[in-house]
N, C-alpha and C positions, 0 to 999 in steps of 0.2 A: 504494500500500500504506500503510495506516494501522495501525501496530502499537501495541497497548495492553498494559499490564501489565508483567510481569517480563522480565528478560533471556532467560529460557528461551523465552518467547513471541517475543522478538525473533529468536532463532535460527531458530525455525519460520518467521517472516516472511521471513528471508533465504533459507531453503531454498525457500520457495514462489517467491520472486522468481527464484532461480537456475533452478528447474525451468521456470518460464514463459519466461524469456529463452532457455533452450535450445530451446524449441519455437517461437521466433519472436516472442514478445510483447516489447514495448519498454516498460521502466519510464519513467514520465513524471510531471511535476508534477501536482498535484491539478486545477489549472485546465484542463489539456489532456487529462486521462484519459478514455477511453471506458468503462473498467471501473475501479471502485474496490473494493478488497478491504479490509475492516476485520477485522483479526485481534484477537479480543476476549479479555478476561479475565473470568472468572465466579467469582472466588475469594471475595470478600466483597461486601457491599451497595454500598459506594462504587464498587468496580470495575465492578459490573454497571450501576450508574447511568451511569457514564462511557461504558460500551460502548453502552448504549441511546441516550444523547444523541448520540453520534457517528454511530450508524446513522441516526437521524432527520435529522441535519444533511445527511448524504450523500443520503438519500432526498429531501430538499427540493431538492437540486441536480439530482437525477435528474428530478424533476417539471419543473424549469426547462429540461430538454433538454440540459444539459451532459454528464450522465453517462448512458450507455446501459444499463449493468448494474451492479448492486450485489450484491457477494458478501460474506457474513459468515462468517468462519472462526473456529476455535479453541474456547475453553472454553465460551463462551455457547451456541452451538448444540449442543455435546456434552452440556450439562447440561439445556437447555430446548428442544431442537429442535422437538418437536411443538407445544408451546405457542406458541413464537415464530412458527412457520409460520402459525398462525391470526392472531396479533396483528399481524404485520408483513408483509402480502402484497406490499408494494413491494420486498421483498428477492427477488432472482432466484435466489439459490443459497445454501444453508446447508451448510457443510463443517466437520465436527467434527474433533477432535484425532486421531481414528483414520483420517481420510481426507484430511488436508491434503496429503499427498505425491502425491495423484492430481489436484491442482488444475488442472494444465495440460490433461489429458484432459477433465475435467469442464467446464472453461470452453470448450474447443473445441466440445464437443458442445452446450453451452448456446447458444453463438453461432450454431450451425447449426440450432438448434431441434430437436435430436435427443435432448434429455435428458428422460426420462419423469417424473422427480421432482425436486423442489427440494431436498429434505433428504437429506444424505449423512452419516450417523453410524454408527459401529460401534465395538466395544471397541478401544481404542488398542493397537496392536502394533508400529507402525513405529518404527524407530530409525535415524536418519541415520548415515552414516559418511563417511570421507575422500573417497569417490568421488561423493558426492551433490553436485549443483550447488548453489552457495550464493553469493548476491550480497551481499557484505559492506557494512554500512552504518556500522560503528563508525568513530570518528576514526582517522587514520593512526597506526600504531604499536601498536594495541591490538585485541584481539578476544576474544570469548567462545568457549570450547569446552564444549559440553554433553557431559558424560562418561557420563551415564545419564539414563534417563527413568522416570517413574513413582515410586511410593513404597510402602513396606511398613510404615509406622509406625502408620497409622490413629489419629491423634489424634482425640479425640471432637468437636472443633470444626471439623474440616477435611474438605473435599470433594475434595482433590487425588487420592486413589486412584481416585475415580469419574471424574474429568476426564482423568487422565493414565495410568491403568492400573497394572499391576503393575510392580515394579522391574525394569528392563532395562538392564544395563551394557554399554557398548561394549568391545570388546577393546582392550587397551593398544596393540597394534600400529597399530590404526586411528587412535587419538587421537594417537600420536606422528607418524604420517604427516600428519595434518591440521596439527599444530604445525609440522612441517617446511615444509609448503606455506605456512603463514602467515608463517614466518620469511623465506621466499624473496620474499614481497611487502613485506618491511620491517617486519613486526610484531615488536615488542620485548616486549610484555606479553601474556600469555595469562591470562584469568580463567576458572578452572574452575567450572562451574555444574552443579547438579543439584537435585532436590528435597531430597536429603540426601546431601551429598558424601561423608560418612563411611561411608555404606552402599555406596559404589561397590565393585563386584566381588563382594559377598557372595552374589549370586545365581548367579554363574558356576561356582562350585565347582571352579575350576581353578588356584587360587593367585593370581588377579587381585586386586590390592589397591591402595588409594590410595597407600600408601608406595612400592610398585613403580612405579606410574605417575609419581609425583613424581621419583623417581630417574632414570627414563627421560627425562622432560621436561627435567631439569636438564642432560642431555647434548646437547640439541638446539642446534646452533650458531645464534647469532643471537638466540635467546630470552634475555632478561635478567631479566625479572620473571615469576614464577608466583604467582598469587593464588588462594586457596581461598575460596569463598563458600558459606555455610550449612553449618557443621560441627555436627552434632547433639551436644550435650554428653554424652549417654549413650554415644556411640560414639567418644569421644576417647581414643585409646590412647597409651601411653607411646612406642611406636614411631613413631607419627605425630607426636607433639609433638617428639621428638628429631630427626625428619627436617626438620620446619619450622625447628628451631633450627640444624641443621648444614648444610643445603643452602643455599649462598649465594644462589642464584637465587630461592628461595622467599621471598616477602615475609613479614616478621615481622608478619603481620596475620591475625587470626582472627575470623571472623564466627560467633559462638556464640549462637544464639537460645535464650535460657533460658525465655522466655514468662512465668515467674512464679517466686517463691521459696517460697511457702506450700505445704507438703507436701500438704495436703488438696486445694488447687486443682490442683496438678500431677497428683495421682492421678485427680481427676475429668477432667482433660484427657487422660488415658491416656498421659501422658508416661512413658517407661521410667525406673525408679529409677536414680540415679547411684551409682557406687561411692564417691564422695566427697561430702560436703556441698558445696553450691554455693559458699559463700565459700572453702572449702578447695580446690575445683577451680580457682577463679580465682587463688588464691595460688600453687598448684602451677604453673599455666601461666606466670605471671609470673616465677617463679623459674627455670623451665626455659628460657624464651625471653626473655632480657633485652631490654628495650625493645619488647616486643610491643605492637602496637596492637590493643586488644580492642573489638569491636563486639558489641552484643546487640540483640535485639528483645523487646519485652514486650507482653503483652495485659492490658489493664485492663477491669474490668467483667465478667469471666467469671462465670457463675452461681455464687452462693455467696460471692462476694468481698464480705465485710463491710468496714466502714470500718477495722476493726482489721487485717484481712488486707491491705488496701491500704496502710495505714500501715507494715506490715512490709516491703512491697515498696519503698515510698518510702525508708525507712531503709536498705534494702539498696543502692539506687542511690546514696544519699549516702555510704555506707561504702565501696563498691567503686570508685567513680570510674571508670566506663567512659570510654574515649576517644570512642567513637561509640555512639549509642543511638537506637533508633526505637521508637515506641509505636503500637499498634493498639488501637482500641476494639473489644471483642468484638462480633462480628456473628453473630446466631443464624441459621445456614444450614439451610434445610429439608433433611431427609434425613440430618442428622448427629445423633448421640445427644445432644449438648449442647443442641441447640435445644429439647428437651423437659425439660431439667433444671429442678428447682425453684430458686427464688432468683434469677430473672432480674433484672438490674440496669437501672434506668431510663437512657435515653440521656443525659439531662442530667447524671447522676452519672458516667457513663462519660466524657463529654466533660470534666467538671471534673477528674477524676482524670488524664486524659491531659495536660491543660494543666499540672497541678501537677508531673508528672514531667518534662515537657519544659522547664519553666521552671528546675527544679533542674538538669537536664542542661545547659542553656544556660550556667549559671554554671560548672559543672564543666568544660565544653568550653573556655570562654574562658580559664580558669586554665591548662589544659593547653596551649592554643595560645600563650599569652603566653610560656611556657617555651621556645618554639622561636625566639623573636626573637633574631637574631644568629647562629643556627646555619646550617650549610651542608648542603643536602640535594639529592639527585638528583630531577629533575622530568621527567616525560614530557610533552613539548609536544604539545597536541592540536589547537589551532586558534588563529587570530588573535583578539586580545582585543576588537576591535570598537570601540575608542575611543582617542583620542589619549593618554590616561593609562595604558591597559592594552594593551600590545603583543601579549601572548600569554596563552593560558589552558592550564593543564595540571594534572597530578596528581602527587603524590609517592607513595612506597610505602605510606604510611598512609592513602591516599585511594582507595577503590574507586570505579569509575565509577558514576554515576547516584545512588548512595545516600549518598555522603559529599560533603564540600565540595570545593573546587578550589583551585589555586594560581594567582594572577594575577601575571603577570610585567610589570614596569613599565620595565625597562631591559634592553638586550642583544639580540644577534642569535640567531635560531634558525629552525628550520623544523619543520612538523608531522611527528610521528613520531620526532623526535630526543630523546634523553635528555641533559639539561644539568645542570650544577651551579648551584645557586641559593643566594643568601644571603637569609634571611628578614628582612624589614624591618618588617612590620606584620601584624596579625591581626585577624580578627573571630571570633565564637564558632565559626564553621565553616570559614572560608576563610583562606588565607594570601596575603600580598603579598611579592614579592621581586624581586631583580635577578639577571640571568643572569651567571655568572662565566666560563662556557666549557663546552665539551663534557664530559660525564661519562664 
């Protein structure tokens, strides 16, 4: 299994592995695999290019006789199924986001030569639950819980509703049971993921809400850290902010993807209007949640972004001083309204603007990191460090998996999955270095 793209895709990959293992398939290393499944991302141009390159690499191994079957799953076949069927005949099976839960049956039928068609895509409706087999691949002590699927926001630049379908939220009871199962395996951190975590429950019309879910998760014995990823700024409520502040287990960490600050750009993006101005929103969150770690993502080069509008965004980043920040260059995706907007920005200008923001953020991040030297923080140990100078690698409460930096541990004893107290000794713009003081 080669899983590309976001953590939500990773959960789908783990579900496929669980379903296949239940039917007798054995996960193996790439060099020994008879079947290779590439679970693809089709969100933006760079992701699509990575997916195609990976597929071609596996196809080359198939021609060499090492691989018998090549399966491509996920967003790419969901979006481009018929086109890819013609362009890549070496792929044996295409399985979209609406059919990936049938992977075991499809693969069995394909292996026996009883599959009438290569392409299997339909509108996504499946939603996994605590009873669904899942083969976990995250480091010990941590896992992702996907609380909902699909999206109802319809931003003008985004294809997610086409790839993932309508918003579908899991019942709170199912998520709590999955968290209890995770805790019994030694998991100490759960990362809640969705296309829009703050929309969780709004489709169920039965009182299900993110606040109720968080309060339920806080009671699960063994779980010590609960992290929210991707909180839409337009749906950030006072009740949710107070819950993040007051529940000890909920990490004081908020991933708040703003995308831009210029009102005309945000309107063209079809981003819902905010009750507060964005700078006021940030000030309010920081007042309500002392010490909160704020992460955002921004899009540069959206159609109509003049140099003046970009400068406004750059000034905003300088003023607000986010703890974490990521930048995407706008990708005109076919089938989205924004792809046909006037005022498309040249790639070289997008790339230059992206570099300018990241250079500024690098200086901001280093300043904030240096303020941590000498402090004591809890760190979740994830894996051995891999060198004589680095004994262990882990993350603190302010570091989300995969998207943020890590904490390298140079002294002390630990084991993967354990939370330890650490004294911070040194920093880089994104990573910390420290010594273990003992169990946390």
